[in-house]
C-alpha atoms as a printed R data frame, in Angstrom:
    type eleno elety resid chain resno      x      y      z
1   ATOM     1    CA   UNK     A     1 -0.104  0.178  0.145
2   ATOM     2    CA   UNK     A     2  1.433  3.369 -1.281
3   ATOM     3    CA   UNK     A     3  1.827  6.040  1.694
4   ATOM     4    CA   UNK     A     4  0.079  9.029  1.460
5   ATOM     5    CA   UNK     A     5  2.795 11.525  2.367
6   ATOM     6    CA   UNK     A     6  1.669 15.576  2.831
7   ATOM     7    CA   UNK     A     7  5.146 17.412  2.825
8   ATOM     8    CA   UNK     A     8  2.698 20.325  2.439
9   ATOM     9    CA   UNK     A     9  2.769 21.142  6.003
10  ATOM    10    CA   UNK     A    10  6.246 21.915  6.177
11  ATOM    11    CA   UNK     A    11  6.455 25.793  5.699
12  ATOM    12    CA   UNK     A    12  9.220 28.231  6.046
13  ATOM    13    CA   UNK     A    13  6.809 29.232  9.264
14  ATOM    14    CA   UNK     A    14  7.272 25.649 10.923
15  ATOM    15    CA   UNK     A    15 11.124 25.876  9.836
16  ATOM    16    CA   UNK     A    16 11.565 29.080 12.391
17  ATOM    17    CA   UNK     A    17  9.155 27.948 14.763
18  ATOM    18    CA   UNK     A    18 10.722 24.214 15.144
19  ATOM    19    CA   UNK     A    19 13.520 23.358 13.476
20  ATOM    20    CA   UNK     A    20 16.078 26.147 13.300
21  ATOM    21    CA   UNK     A    21 16.226 26.264 17.239
22  ATOM    22    CA   UNK     A    22 17.906 22.672 16.880
23  ATOM    23    CA   UNK     A    23 19.722 23.322 13.850
24  ATOM    24    CA   UNK     A    24 21.542 26.348 15.540
25  ATOM    25    CA   UNK     A    25 21.958 23.976 18.354
26  ATOM    26    CA   UNK     A    26 23.206 21.115 16.241
27  ATOM    27    CA   UNK     A    27 25.926 23.735 14.526
28  ATOM    28    CA   UNK     A    28 27.276 25.023 17.898
29  ATOM    29    CA   UNK     A    29 27.748 21.778 19.033
30  ATOM    30    CA   UNK     A    30 29.513 20.388 15.891
31  ATOM    31    CA   UNK     A    31 31.909 23.727 15.987
32  ATOM    32    CA   UNK     A    32 32.713 23.520 20.057
33  ATOM    33    CA   UNK     A    33 33.485 19.963 20.500
34  ATOM    34    CA   UNK     A    34 35.164 20.133 17.129
35  ATOM    35    CA   UNK     A    35 37.538 23.250 18.711
36  ATOM    36    CA   UNK     A    36 37.722 21.267 21.620
37  ATOM    37    CA   UNK     A    37 38.319 18.469 20.463
38  ATOM    38    CA   UNK     A    38 40.899 19.328 18.175
39  ATOM    39    CA   UNK     A    39 42.778 21.235 21.037
40  ATOM    40    CA   UNK     A    40 42.209 18.446 23.529
41  ATOM    41    CA   UNK     A    41 43.315 15.574 20.929
42  ATOM    42    CA   UNK     A    42 46.201 17.666 19.775
43  ATOM    43    CA   UNK     A    43 47.682 17.884 23.575
44  ATOM    44    CA   UNK     A    44 47.170 13.891 24.149
45  ATOM    45    CA   UNK     A    45 49.020 12.932 20.667
46  ATOM    46    CA   UNK     A    46 51.540 15.163 21.773
47  ATOM    47    CA   UNK     A    47 51.639 12.877 25.147
48  ATOM    48    CA   UNK     A    48 51.242  9.637 23.786
49  ATOM    49    CA   UNK     A    49 54.593 10.528 21.346
50  ATOM    50    CA   UNK     A    50 56.422 12.275 24.330
51  ATOM    51    CA   UNK     A    51 58.781  9.608 24.841
52  ATOM    52    CA   UNK     A    52 57.487  9.970 28.496
53  ATOM    53    CA   UNK     A    53 56.427  6.266 29.273
54  ATOM    54    CA   UNK     A    54 53.454  6.619 31.703
55  ATOM    55    CA   UNK     A    55 52.360  9.870 29.921
56  ATOM    56    CA   UNK     A    56 52.418  7.426 26.946
57  ATOM    57    CA   UNK     A    57 49.985  5.056 29.117
58  ATOM    58    CA   UNK     A    58 47.544  7.212 30.168
59  ATOM    59    CA   UNK     A    59 46.763  8.949 26.953
60  ATOM    60    CA   UNK     A    60 46.850  5.478 25.600
61  ATOM    61    CA   UNK     A    61 44.442  4.397 28.224
62  ATOM    62    CA   UNK     A    62 42.105  7.544 27.656
63  ATOM    63    CA   UNK     A    63 41.971  7.229 23.752
64  ATOM    64    CA   UNK     A    64 41.511  3.871 23.234
65  ATOM    65    CA   UNK     A    65 38.865  3.566 26.245
66  ATOM    66    CA   UNK     A    66 36.680  6.245 24.688
67  ATOM    67    CA   UNK     A    67 36.839  5.197 20.967
68  ATOM    68    CA   UNK     A    68 35.786  1.157 22.516
69  ATOM    69    CA   UNK     A    69 32.492  3.044 23.817
70  ATOM    70    CA   UNK     A    70 29.665  3.274 21.970
71  ATOM    71    CA   UNK     A    71 28.834  7.354 21.848
72  ATOM    72    CA   UNK     A    72 25.156  6.981 23.059
73  ATOM    73    CA   UNK     A    73 26.625  5.578 26.187
74  ATOM    74    CA   UNK     A    74 29.338  8.141 27.116
75  ATOM    75    CA   UNK     A    75 26.392 10.531 26.667
76  ATOM    76    CA   UNK     A    76 23.871  9.000 29.059
77  ATOM    77    CA   UNK     A    77 26.805  8.156 31.549
78  ATOM    78    CA   UNK     A    78 27.700 11.576 31.578
79  ATOM    79    CA   UNK     A    79 24.158 12.958 31.880
80  ATOM    80    CA   UNK     A    80 23.457 10.583 34.345
81  ATOM    81    CA   UNK     A    81 26.203 10.344 36.946
82  ATOM    82    CA   UNK     A    82 27.595 14.486 36.833
83  ATOM    83    CA   UNK     A    83 24.635 15.309 38.831
84  ATOM    84    CA   UNK     A    84 25.567 12.787 41.636
85  ATOM    85    CA   UNK     A    85 28.882 14.276 41.739
86  ATOM    86    CA   UNK     A    86 28.098 17.792 42.019
87  ATOM    87    CA   UNK     A    87 25.026 17.714 43.430
88  ATOM    88    CA   UNK     A    88 23.091 19.587 40.884
89  ATOM    89    CA   UNK     A    89 22.017 18.734 37.019
90  ATOM    90    CA   UNK     A    90 23.781 20.823 34.593
91  ATOM    91    CA   UNK     A    91 21.347 20.740 31.890
92  ATOM    92    CA   UNK     A    92 21.168 18.515 28.709
93  ATOM    93    CA   UNK     A    93 22.973 21.619 26.336
94  ATOM    94    CA   UNK     A    94 25.813 21.665 28.811
95  ATOM    95    CA   UNK     A    95 26.406 17.789 29.339
96  ATOM    96    CA   UNK     A    96 26.074 17.255 25.602
97  ATOM    97    CA   UNK     A    97 29.206 19.500 24.749
98  ATOM    98    CA   UNK     A    98 31.590 18.524 27.470
99  ATOM    99    CA   UNK     A    99 30.461 15.044 26.340
100 ATOM   100    CA   UNK     A   100 30.929 15.285 22.614
101 ATOM   101    CA   UNK     A   101 34.350 16.992 23.375
102 ATOM   102    CA   UNK     A   102 35.893 14.711 25.404
103 ATOM   103    CA   UNK     A   103 34.783 12.012 23.239
104 ATOM   104    CA   UNK     A   104 36.035 13.340 19.822
105 ATOM   105    CA   UNK     A   105 39.182 14.557 21.559
106 ATOM   106    CA   UNK     A   106 39.915 10.684 20.937
107 ATOM   107    CA   UNK     A   107 39.101 10.623 17.548
108 ATOM   108    CA   UNK     A   108 40.862 13.530 16.950
109 ATOM   109    CA   UNK     A   109 44.236 12.606 18.939
110 ATOM   110    CA   UNK     A   110 45.131  9.991 16.748
111 ATOM   111    CA   UNK     A   111 44.246 12.013 13.426
112 ATOM   112    CA   UNK     A   112 46.984 14.157 14.938
113 ATOM   113    CA   UNK     A   113 48.838 11.746 15.839
114 ATOM   114    CA   UNK     A   114 49.447 10.359 12.350
115 ATOM   115    CA   UNK     A   115 49.687 13.787 11.049
116 ATOM   116    CA   UNK     A   116 52.676 14.316 13.164
117 ATOM   117    CA   UNK     A   117 54.426 10.959 12.550
118 ATOM   118    CA   UNK     A   118 53.937 12.037  9.028
119 ATOM   119    CA   UNK     A   119 56.546 15.062  9.513
120 ATOM   120    CA   UNK     A   120 60.102 14.406  8.802
121 ATOM   121    CA   UNK     A   121 62.297 13.707 11.902
122 ATOM   122    CA   UNK     A   122 65.019 15.418 10.148
123 ATOM   123    CA   UNK     A   123 62.750 18.748 10.431
124 ATOM   124    CA   UNK     A   124 62.829 17.867 13.923
125 ATOM   125    CA   UNK     A   125 66.399 17.286 14.682
126 ATOM   126    CA   UNK     A   126 67.263 20.570 12.613
127 ATOM   127    CA   UNK     A   127 64.970 22.275 15.020
128 ATOM   128    CA   UNK     A   128 66.736 20.613 18.114
129 ATOM   129    CA   UNK     A   129 69.742 21.834 16.475
130 ATOM   130    CA   UNK     A   130 69.456 25.673 16.637
131 ATOM   131    CA   UNK     A   131 68.551 25.386 19.779
132 ATOM   132    CA   UNK     A   132 64.014 24.627 20.155
133 ATOM   133    CA   UNK     A   133 62.815 22.861 22.928
134 ATOM   134    CA   UNK     A   134 60.316 20.108 22.217
135 ATOM   135    CA   UNK     A   135 57.650 22.326 22.998
136 ATOM   136    CA   UNK     A   136 58.947 24.828 20.223
137 ATOM   137    CA   UNK     A   137 59.409 22.000 17.674
138 ATOM   138    CA   UNK     A   138 55.826 21.220 17.987
139 ATOM   139    CA   UNK     A   139 54.515 25.101 17.925
140 ATOM   140    CA   UNK     A   140 56.814 26.068 15.006
141 ATOM   141    CA   UNK     A   141 57.667 23.170 12.554
142 ATOM   142    CA   UNK     A   142 55.606 19.939 13.564
143 ATOM   143    CA   UNK     A   143 51.837 21.152 14.317
144 ATOM   144    CA   UNK     A   144 51.700 23.443 11.513
145 ATOM   145    CA   UNK     A   145 52.375 21.136  9.011
146 ATOM   146    CA   UNK     A   146 50.587 18.587 10.673
147 ATOM   147    CA   UNK     A   147 47.698 20.372 10.906
148 ATOM   148    CA   UNK     A   148 47.551 21.284  6.586
149 ATOM   149    CA   UNK     A   149 47.989 17.862  5.822
150 ATOM   150    CA   UNK     A   150 45.482 16.300  8.133
151 ATOM   151    CA   UNK     A   151 42.774 19.203  8.050
152 ATOM   152    CA   UNK     A   152 40.614 17.122  5.106
153 ATOM   153    CA   UNK     A   153 40.498 13.833  7.995
154 ATOM   154    CA   UNK     A   154 40.058 16.590 10.633
155 ATOM   155    CA   UNK     A   155 37.296 18.089  8.452
156 ATOM   156    CA   UNK     A   156 35.914 14.528  7.268
157 ATOM   157    CA   UNK     A   157 35.611 13.856 10.968
158 ATOM   158    CA   UNK     A   158 33.763 17.085 11.811
159 ATOM   159    CA   UNK     A   159 31.159 15.846  9.053
160 ATOM   160    CA   UNK     A   160 30.787 12.925 10.998
161 ATOM   161    CA   UNK     A   161 30.415 14.790 14.549
162 ATOM   162    CA   UNK     A   162 27.534 16.705 13.143
163 ATOM   163    CA   UNK     A   163 25.747 13.520 12.506
164 ATOM   164    CA   UNK     A   164 26.815 12.340 15.557
165 ATOM   165    CA   UNK     A   165 24.400 15.094 17.419
166 ATOM   166    CA   UNK     A   166 21.569 13.565 16.634
167 ATOM   167    CA   UNK     A   167 22.461 10.958 19.554
168 ATOM   168    CA   UNK     A   168 21.376 13.857 21.941
169 ATOM   169    CA   UNK     A   169 17.722 13.129 21.628
170 ATOM   170    CA   UNK     A   170 18.492  9.976 24.335
171 ATOM   171    CA   UNK     A   171 19.121 13.205 27.075
172 ATOM   172    CA   UNK     A   172 16.033 15.539 25.727
173 ATOM   173    CA   UNK     A   173 18.503 17.969 24.299
174 ATOM   174    CA   UNK     A   174 16.902 20.175 21.482
175 ATOM   175    CA   UNK     A   175 18.490 19.343 18.407
176 ATOM   176    CA   UNK     A   176 17.813 19.510 14.768
177 ATOM   177    CA   UNK     A   177 16.398 15.828 14.618
178 ATOM   178    CA   UNK     A   178 14.211 16.542 17.881
179 ATOM   179    CA   UNK     A   179 13.398 19.914 15.593
180 ATOM   180    CA   UNK     A   180 11.956 17.980 13.192
181 ATOM   181    CA   UNK     A   181 10.442 15.377 15.706
182 ATOM   182    CA   UNK     A   182  8.543 17.944 17.568
183 ATOM   183    CA   UNK     A   183  7.298 19.435 14.372
184 ATOM   184    CA   UNK     A   184  5.559 15.999 12.768
185 ATOM   185    CA   UNK     A   185  4.778 15.024 16.325
186 ATOM   186    CA   UNK     A   186  2.505 18.847 16.293
187 ATOM   187    CA   UNK     A   187  1.381 18.254 12.734
188 ATOM   188    CA   UNK     A   188  0.520 14.828 13.256
189 ATOM   189    CA   UNK     A   189  3.105 13.632 10.163
190 ATOM   190    CA   UNK     A   190  6.007 11.947 11.989
191 ATOM   191    CA   UNK     A   191  6.789 10.212  8.558
192 ATOM   192    CA   UNK     A   192  7.096 13.286  6.745
193 ATOM   193    CA   UNK     A   193  9.036 14.897  9.553
194 ATOM   194    CA   UNK     A   194 11.438 11.973  9.339
195 ATOM   195    CA   UNK     A   195 12.052 11.652  5.464
196 ATOM   196    CA   UNK     A   196 12.537 15.207  5.816
197 ATOM   197    CA   UNK     A   197 14.492 15.195  7.989
198 ATOM   198    CA   UNK     A   198 17.252 12.707  6.446
199 ATOM   199    CA   UNK     A   199 17.230 14.489  3.513
200 ATOM   200    CA   UNK     A   200 18.040 17.797  5.501
201 ATOM   201    CA   UNK     A   201 20.962 16.208  7.013
202 ATOM   202    CA   UNK     A   202 21.967 14.302  3.614
203 ATOM   203    CA   UNK     A   203 21.823 17.872  1.604
204 ATOM   204    CA   UNK     A   204 23.922 19.240  4.929
205 ATOM   205    CA   UNK     A   205 26.389 16.496  5.074
206 ATOM   206    CA   UNK     A   206 27.013 16.158  1.273
207 ATOM   207    CA   UNK     A   207 27.733 19.566  0.793
208 ATOM   208    CA   UNK     A   208 30.436 19.721  3.292
209 ATOM   209    CA   UNK     A   209 31.934 16.793  1.709
210 ATOM   210    CA   UNK     A   210 31.929 18.109 -1.515
211 ATOM   211    CA   UNK     A   211 33.594 20.943  0.326
212 ATOM   212    CA   UNK     A   212 36.178 18.566  1.801
213 ATOM   213    CA   UNK     A   213 36.950 17.309 -1.955
214 ATOM   214    CA   UNK     A   214 37.664 20.480 -3.364
215 ATOM   215    CA   UNK     A   215 40.046 21.126 -0.645
216 ATOM   216    CA   UNK     A   216 41.796 17.746 -0.398
217 ATOM   217    CA   UNK     A   217 42.541 18.185 -4.315
218 ATOM   218    CA   UNK     A   218 43.897 21.909 -3.711
219 ATOM   219    CA   UNK     A   219 45.896 20.641 -0.818
220 ATOM   220    CA   UNK     A   220 47.489 17.856 -3.271
221 ATOM   221    CA   UNK     A   221 48.423 20.305 -5.969
222 ATOM   222    CA   UNK     A   222 50.053 22.315 -3.121
223 ATOM   223    CA   UNK     A   223 52.224 19.883 -2.671
């Protein structure tokens, strides 16, 4: 039997009333988690390559632990456990931001570690020869090149991060998917709402993937 889909109910007014708020939160969550994850992940990558055994083990345990647990479980644990520790709730949105930043740092860490290792050791030795410390070597010589080399992969991970933001439904945060869900429930058209949500996610992620491919080609030409 064919479903009688009615997409006419989705107007600009419905978008501004229900969906825009969720879209803004999904974008904000993606940007904050990306920036925080790259900074935290770069620090983890440097610890794993520091040559100090206990720092390497500590960073590896964090990265491997996070990468072994489903994101939705991390979201739920953090949302449920933190109120017991602090003695008060911190809200679904703030909980999602902290959880995504901590979780994504493990993935960005592995990307940055690969980027750092792709830089010739000779350049680091040359930096040491002119008196640069380990931190200065990383800041002025290694990390700028590693970031440029790994930029397409970092952006690809960010696209995955945007898709994963839909998991915050588990703690009741109002993201893009929640906006479609609420609008579909109010209009008694849940199937159409989820169908349009899928189209919306596809358009955003496909557009970003196209930009990443263009960037990848440009970086390859520069090399």
